[in-house]
BATIMAR-412931 format. One record per residue: residue number from 1; x, y, z of N, C-alpha, C, O in turn; residue in three letters. Coordinates in Angstrom, 2 decimals, decimal comma. Example, Ala and Ser with C-alpha at 12.3 -4.5 7.8 and 13.67 -1.06 7.14 Angstrom:
BEGIN
<site 1 <13,19 -5,69 7,80> <12,30 -4,50 7,80> <13,20 -3,30 7,80> <14,24 -3,32 8,46> ALA>,
<site 2 <12,85 -2,25 7,08> <13,67 -1,06 7,14> <12,90 0,03 7,87> <13,41 1,14 8,04> SER>,
END
This chain:
BEGIN
<site 1 <1,20 15,18 3,59> <0,23 14,41 2,81> <-0,43 13,40 3,73> <0,25 12,60 4,38> MET>,
<site 2 <-1,75 13,43 3,80> <-2,45 12,48 4,65> <-2,78 11,21 3,87> <-2,93 11,23 2,64> SER>,
<site 3 <-2,90 10,12 4,60> <-3,22 8,84 3,98> <-4,47 8,27 4,62> <-4,89 8,69 5,70> THR>,
<site 4 <-5,07 7,31 3,93> <-6,21 6,56 4,43> <-5,93 5,08 4,17> <-5,07 4,73 3,37> VAL>,
<site 5 <-6,67 4,23 4,85> <-6,54 2,79 4,68> <-7,81 2,28 4,01> <-8,92 2,50 4,50> PHE>,
<site 6 <-7,63 1,59 2,89> <-8,75 1,08 2,11> <-8,76 -0,44 2,21> <-7,77 -1,10 1,93> VAL>,
<site 7 <-9,91 -0,99 2,62> <-10,08 -2,43 2,68> <-11,19 -2,82 1,72> <-12,32 -2,33 1,81> THR>,
<site 8 <-10,86 -3,70 0,80> <-11,80 -4,18 -0,21> <-12,56 -5,37 0,36> <-11,99 -6,44 0,56> ASN>,
<site 9 <-13,84 -5,18 0,62> <-14,69 -6,26 1,14> <-15,65 -6,79 0,08> <-16,66 -7,42 0,40> ASN>,
<site 10 <-15,34 -6,54 -1,19> <-16,16 -7,08 -2,27> <-15,73 -8,52 -2,53> <-14,85 -9,04 -1,85> THR>,
<site 11 <-16,34 -9,14 -3,50> <-16,03 -10,53 -3,84> <-14,96 -10,63 -4,92> <-14,72 -11,71 -5,46> GLU>,
<site 12 <-14,33 -9,52 -5,25> <-13,32 -9,53 -6,31> <-12,18 -8,59 -5,95> <-12,34 -7,68 -5,14> PHE>,
<site 13 <-11,04 -8,81 -6,58> <-9,90 -7,91 -6,39> <-10,06 -6,72 -7,31> <-10,73 -6,79 -8,34> GLU>,
<site 14 <-9,44 -5,62 -6,93> <-9,55 -4,39 -7,69> <-8,16 -3,79 -7,86> <-7,39 -3,68 -6,90> LEU>,
<site 15 <-7,84 -3,42 -9,09> <-6,59 -2,72 -9,37> <-6,95 -1,42 -10,07> <-7,67 -1,43 -11,07> VAL>,
<site 16 <-6,43 -0,32 -9,55> <-6,70 0,98 -10,15> <-5,50 1,87 -9,89> <-4,66 1,57 -9,04> ASP>,
<site 17 <-5,43 2,95 -10,63> <-4,26 3,79 -10,49> <-4,56 5,26 -10,50> <-5,68 5,71 -10,77> GLY>,
<site 18 <-3,50 6,01 -10,19> <-3,57 7,46 -10,20> <-2,15 7,98 -10,41> <-1,23 7,56 -9,72> TYR>,
<site 19 <-1,99 8,87 -11,36> <-0,69 9,49 -11,61> <0,40 8,51 -12,00> <1,56 8,70 -11,65> GLY>,
<site 20 <0,04 7,46 -12,72> <1,02 6,48 -13,17> <1,37 5,42 -12,14> <2,17 4,54 -12,42> GLY>,
<site 21 <0,78 5,49 -10,96> <1,03 4,49 -9,92> <-0,23 3,65 -9,73> <-1,34 4,18 -9,61> GLU>,
<site 22 <-0,05 2,33 -9,72> <-1,19 1,43 -9,59> <-1,26 0,86 -8,18> <-0,24 0,60 -7,54> PHE>,
<site 23 <-2,49 0,66 -7,72> <-2,74 0,14 -6,39> <-3,60 -1,11 -6,52> <-4,59 -1,13 -7,25> PHE>,
<site 24 <-3,20 -2,15 -5,81> <-3,94 -3,40 -5,84> <-4,70 -3,56 -4,52> <-4,11 -3,53 -3,44> GLU>,
<site 25 <-6,00 -3,72 -4,64> <-6,86 -3,87 -3,47> <-7,35 -5,31 -3,42> <-8,37 -5,66 -4,01> PHE>,
<site 26 <-6,61 -6,14 -2,69> <-7,00 -7,54 -2,54> <-8,10 -7,63 -1,49> <-8,24 -6,76 -0,63> LYS>,
<site 27 <-8,86 -8,70 -1,57> <-9,98 -8,89 -0,66> <-9,50 -8,95 0,78> <-8,63 -9,75 1,13> GLN>,
<site 28 <-10,09 -8,10 1,62> <-9,85 -8,15 3,04> <-8,51 -7,62 3,53> <-8,25 -7,66 4,73> GLY>,
<site 29 <-7,67 -7,12 2,64> <-6,36 -6,61 3,05> <-6,34 -5,09 2,99> <-6,56 -4,51 1,92> GLU>,
<site 30 <-6,07 -4,42 4,11> <-6,02 -2,96 4,09> <-4,81 -2,46 3,31> <-3,71 -3,00 3,43> PRO>,
<site 31 <-5,03 -1,42 2,51> <-3,97 -0,80 1,71> <-3,91 0,67 2,08> <-4,93 1,37 2,06> VAL>,
<site 32 <-2,73 1,15 2,40> <-2,55 2,56 2,73> <-2,28 3,33 1,45> <-1,33 3,04 0,72> GLU>,
<site 33 <-3,12 4,33 1,19> <-2,97 5,15 -0,01> <-3,14 6,62 0,38> <-3,75 6,92 1,40> ILE>,
<site 34 <-2,59 7,53 -0,44> <-2,82 8,95 -0,18> <-4,31 9,28 -0,28> <-5,04 8,70 -1,08> PRO>,
<site 35 <-4,73 10,21 0,53> <-6,15 10,60 0,57> <-6,65 11,06 -0,80> <-7,77 10,73 -1,19> ARG>,
<site 36 <-5,84 11,83 -1,53> <-6,29 12,32 -2,84> <-6,49 11,17 -3,83> <-7,28 11,29 -4,76> HIS>,
<site 37 <-5,78 10,06 -3,64> <-5,98 8,88 -4,51> <-7,32 8,24 -4,18> <-8,04 7,81 -5,08> VAL>,
<site 38 <-7,68 8,16 -2,89> <-8,98 7,62 -2,50> <-10,11 8,50 -3,03> <-11,17 7,99 -3,39> ALA>,
<site 39 <-9,88 9,80 -3,08> <-10,87 10,71 -3,65> <-11,03 10,44 -5,14> <-12,15 10,41 -5,66> GLU>,
<site 40 <-9,91 10,23 -5,84> <-9,95 10,00 -7,29> <-10,57 8,65 -7,65> <-11,37 8,57 -8,58> HIS>,
<site 41 <-10,22 7,61 -6,92> <-10,69 6,27 -7,27> <-12,10 6,01 -6,77> <-12,96 5,53 -7,52> ILE>,
<site 42 <-12,36 6,32 -5,50> <-13,62 5,94 -4,86> <-14,56 7,10 -4,58> <-15,68 6,87 -4,11> PHE>,
<site 43 <-14,15 8,33 -4,85> <-14,99 9,47 -4,53> <-15,07 9,71 -3,04> <-16,08 10,19 -2,54> GLY>,
<site 44 <-13,99 9,38 -2,34> <-13,94 9,56 -0,88> <-14,21 11,02 -0,53> <-13,59 11,92 -1,10> TYR>,
<site 45 <-15,11 11,26 0,39> <-15,53 12,60 0,83> <-16,23 13,41 -0,25> <-16,33 14,63 -0,13> ASP>,
<site 46 <-16,71 12,78 -1,28> <-17,47 13,46 -2,34> <-18,94 13,09 -2,20> <-19,27 11,95 -1,86> LYS>,
<site 47 <-19,81 14,05 -2,48> <-21,24 13,79 -2,37> <-21,78 12,99 -3,56> <-22,53 12,03 -3,37> ASP>,
<site 48 <-21,40 13,36 -4,76> <-21,88 12,69 -5,96> <-20,94 11,55 -6,32> <-19,82 11,79 -6,77> ASP>,
<site 49 <-21,38 10,33 -6,13> <-20,53 9,15 -6,37> <-20,64 8,63 -7,80> <-19,83 7,79 -8,21> LYS>,
<site 50 <-21,60 9,09 -8,57> <-21,82 8,54 -9,91> <-20,59 8,61 -10,83> <-20,30 7,61 -11,49> MET>,
<site 51 <-19,85 9,71 -10,90> <-18,68 9,71 -11,79> <-17,65 8,65 -11,41> <-16,98 8,09 -12,28> PRO>,
<site 52 <-17,52 8,37 -10,14> <-16,54 7,40 -9,67> <-17,03 5,97 -9,92> <-16,26 5,09 -10,28> TYR>,
<site 53 <-18,33 5,76 -9,72> <-18,91 4,45 -10,00> <-18,82 4,13 -11,49> <-18,55 2,99 -11,87> LEU>,
<site 54 <-19,04 5,14 -12,33> <-18,93 4,94 -13,78> <-17,49 4,68 -14,19> <-17,22 3,82 -15,03> ALA>,
<site 55 <-16,55 5,42 -13,61> <-15,14 5,23 -13,94> <-14,66 3,84 -13,55> <-13,84 3,24 -14,24> ARG>,
<site 56 <-15,17 3,33 -12,43> <-14,82 1,98 -11,99> <-15,52 0,90 -12,83> <-15,17 -0,27 -12,76> LEU>,
<site 57 <-16,50 1,31 -13,63> <-17,23 0,36 -14,46> <-18,34 -0,35 -13,71> <-18,83 -1,38 -14,16> GLY>,
<site 58 <-18,74 0,19 -12,58> <-19,77 -0,45 -11,77> <-21,17 0,01 -12,13> <-22,14 -0,63 -11,74> TRP>,
<site 59 <-21,30 1,11 -12,88> <-22,60 1,57 -13,36> <-22,46 2,02 -14,81> <-21,42 2,53 -15,23> VAL>,
<site 60 <-23,53 1,84 -15,55> <-23,56 2,34 -16,93> <-24,65 3,39 -17,10> <-24,60 4,21 -18,02> LYS>,
<site 61 <-25,64 3,36 -16,18> <-26,73 4,34 -16,21> <-27,26 4,53 -14,79> <-26,83 3,85 -13,86> SER>,
<site 62 <-28,18 5,46 -14,65> <-28,77 5,70 -13,34> <-29,52 4,48 -12,81> <-29,70 4,34 -11,60> ASN>,
<site 63 <-29,94 3,61 -13,71> <-30,64 2,40 -13,29> <-29,71 1,47 -12,50> <-30,18 0,67 -11,69> ALA>,
<site 64 <-28,41 1,58 -12,72> <-27,43 0,75 -12,03> <-26,91 1,38 -10,74> <-26,10 0,77 -10,04> ASP>,
<site 65 <-27,36 2,57 -10,42> <-26,80 3,33 -9,30> <-26,89 2,58 -7,97> <-25,92 2,56 -7,21> LYS>,
<site 66 <-28,03 1,96 -7,70> <-28,22 1,26 -6,43> <-27,19 0,12 -6,29> <-26,58 -0,04 -5,24> LYS>,
<site 67 <-27,02 -0,65 -7,35> <-26,06 -1,76 -7,32> <-24,64 -1,23 -7,16> <-23,84 -1,81 -6,42> LYS>,
<site 68 <-24,32 -0,15 -7,84> <-22,99 0,45 -7,73> <-22,71 0,97 -6,34> <-21,60 0,79 -5,82> GLY>,
<site 69 <-23,70 1,61 -5,72> <-23,53 2,11 -4,35> <-23,38 0,96 -3,35> <-22,67 1,10 -2,35> LEU>,
<site 70 <-24,05 -0,17 -3,62> <-23,89 -1,34 -2,75> <-22,45 -1,87 -2,82> <-21,88 -2,25 -1,80> GLU>,
<site 71 <-21,88 -1,88 -4,01> <-20,48 -2,30 -4,16> <-19,55 -1,31 -3,46> <-18,63 -1,71 -2,75> LEU>,
<site 72 <-19,80 -0,03 -3,66> <-18,95 0,99 -3,05> <-19,02 0,93 -1,52> <-18,04 1,23 -0,84> LEU>,
<site 73 <-20,17 0,54 -0,99> <-20,32 0,42 0,46> <-19,44 -0,70 1,03> <-19,14 -0,71 2,22> ALA>,
<site 74 <-19,02 -1,62 0,18> <-18,14 -2,71 0,62> <-16,67 -2,31 0,59> <-15,80 -3,10 0,97> LYS>,
<site 75 <-16,39 -1,10 0,16> <-15,03 -0,56 0,20> <-14,93 0,27 1,48> <-15,52 1,34 1,58> ILE>,
<site 76 <-14,20 -0,24 2,44> <-14,07 0,41 3,75> <-12,86 1,34 3,73> <-11,74 0,90 3,47> ASP>,
<site 77 <-13,09 2,62 4,01> <-12,01 3,61 4,04> <-11,96 4,20 5,43> <-12,94 4,75 5,93> ILE>,
<site 78 <-10,79 4,07 6,07> <-10,60 4,54 7,43> <-9,34 5,38 7,53> <-8,42 5,24 6,72> GLN>,
<site 79 <-9,30 6,24 8,52> <-8,13 7,09 8,74> <-7,00 6,33 9,45> <-5,83 6,68 9,30> LEU>,
<site 80 <-7,34 5,30 10,21> <-6,35 4,50 10,91> <-6,39 3,07 10,41> <-7,43 2,59 9,95> GLU>,
<site 81 <-5,24 2,40 10,49> <-5,17 1,02 10,01> <-6,10 0,14 10,84> <-6,00 0,12 12,07> LYS>,
<site 82 <-6,99 -0,60 10,17> <-7,90 -1,47 10,92> <-7,13 -2,64 11,53> <-6,17 -3,14 10,96> PRO>,
<site 83 <-7,58 -3,06 12,69> <-6,99 -4,22 13,34> <-7,67 -5,45 12,79> <-8,90 -5,53 12,73> LYS>,
<site 84 <-6,85 -6,43 12,40> <-7,41 -7,63 11,79> <-6,96 -8,88 12,52> <-5,91 -8,90 13,17> GLN>,
<site 85 <-7,77 -9,92 12,39> <-7,45 -11,26 12,88> <-7,02 -11,26 14,34> <-6,06 -11,94 14,71> ASN>,
<site 86 <-7,72 -10,50 15,15> <-7,40 -10,50 16,57> <-8,30 -11,49 17,27> <-9,52 -11,49 17,10> GLN>,
<site 87 <-7,69 -12,33 18,06> <-8,44 -13,28 18,86> <-8,74 -12,64 20,20> <-7,85 -12,06 20,81> SER>,
<site 88 <-9,96 -12,74 20,65> <-10,34 -12,13 21,92> <-9,78 -12,92 23,10> <-9,49 -12,34 24,15> LEU>,
<site 89 <-9,63 -14,23 22,93> <-9,06 -15,04 23,99> <-8,26 -16,17 23,35> <-8,51 -16,54 22,20> SER>,
<site 90 <-7,30 -16,71 24,07> <-6,52 -17,80 23,48> <-7,38 -19,04 23,30> <-8,36 -19,25 24,03> PRO>,
<site 91 <-7,01 -19,84 22,34> <-7,74 -21,07 22,06> <-7,48 -22,06 23,19> <-6,33 -22,31 23,55> LEU>,
<site 92 <-8,54 -22,61 23,73> <-8,42 -23,57 24,82> <-8,73 -24,95 24,25> <-9,74 -25,15 23,58> VAL>,
<site 93 <-7,82 -25,90 24,53> <-8,05 -27,25 24,04> <-9,24 -27,87 24,77> <-9,51 -27,57 25,93> GLU>,
<site 94 <-9,92 -28,74 24,06> <-11,01 -29,46 24,69> <-10,44 -30,75 25,27> <-9,78 -31,52 24,57> GLN>,
<site 95 <-10,70 -30,97 26,54> <-10,21 -32,17 27,22> <-11,41 -33,07 27,46> <-12,43 -32,62 27,97> VAL>,
<site 96 <-11,29 -34,37 27,10> <-12,44 -35,26 27,32> <-12,72 -35,45 28,80> <-11,81 -35,42 29,63> PRO>,
<site 97 <-13,98 -35,66 29,11> <-14,38 -35,89 30,49> <-13,87 -37,24 30,95> <-13,73 -38,16 30,13> LEU>,
<site 98 <-13,58 -37,40 32,24> <-13,15 -38,71 32,75> <-14,31 -39,69 32,70> <-15,47 -39,27 32,74> PRO>,
<site 99 <-14,01 -40,99 32,61> <-15,10 -41,98 32,58> <-15,92 -41,94 33,87> <-15,38 -41,65 34,94> PRO>,
<site 100 <-17,22 -42,24 33,76> <-18,11 -42,23 34,92> <-18,12 -43,61 35,58> <-18,09 -44,64 34,91> LYS>,
<site 101 <-18,16 -43,60 36,89> <-18,25 -44,86 37,64> <-19,70 -45,09 38,01> <-20,32 -44,24 38,65> ALA>,
<site 102 <-20,25 -46,26 37,62> <-21,63 -46,60 37,93> <-21,63 -47,98 38,56> <-21,15 -48,94 37,95> VAL>,
<site 103 <-22,15 -48,09 39,78> <-22,27 -49,38 40,44> <-20,94 -50,11 40,58> <-20,89 -51,33 40,49> GLY>,
<site 104 <-19,87 -49,37 40,80> <-18,58 -50,01 41,01> <-17,88 -50,32 39,69> <-16,71 -50,71 39,71> GLY>,
<site 105 <-18,55 -50,15 38,56> <-17,92 -50,42 37,27> <-17,61 -49,10 36,58> <-18,31 -48,10 36,76> LYS>,
<site 106 <-16,59 -49,12 35,80> <-16,21 -47,94 35,04> <-16,76 -48,07 33,62> <-16,48 -49,04 32,92> VAL>,
<site 107 <-17,55 -47,09 33,22> <-18,08 -47,06 31,85> <-17,34 -46,01 31,08> <-17,15 -44,89 31,56> LEU>,
<site 108 <-16,94 -46,37 29,92> <-16,24 -45,40 29,06> <-17,20 -44,84 28,05> <-18,00 -45,56 27,46> LYS>,
<site 109 <-17,12 -43,56 27,85> <-17,96 -42,91 26,85> <-17,51 -43,33 25,46> <-16,32 -43,46 25,19> ALA>,
<site 110 <-18,48 -43,54 24,61> <-18,17 -43,96 23,24> <-18,09 -42,78 22,35> <-17,84 -42,92 21,16> VAL>,
END
C-alpha cells in the first residue's frame, strides 16, 4: 500500500474520513495517509475535481468551481515527507560596534 503526505495550507483545519477512520489535517502539518484515501478525499490523480470539491462542501454549483479549485490548490500532496522549518544557516548574534574615537575622545553610540 503506497502512502502520500498531505499538507493543509488553507486558513482552516480539515477533518475527513474514509472507511471509518478519520484524518485531521491541521494547518501546515504534513499527514501521511494511504494514497486511496487521498484519492477519495481530495481527488488525487483524478481529472474531474468537482465531485470531491462538492463532497468537501467547497462548491455548491459550477459558479463556485474557481473558488473551490483555489482551495484545493492549497492542499499540497507529495510522495515524500516535506522538509519543514529548516534553517539555512545558524542564527548569528548581532554584536554592537565598538565606540568610535574622534579627536582623542571616545564617543558612544546612542
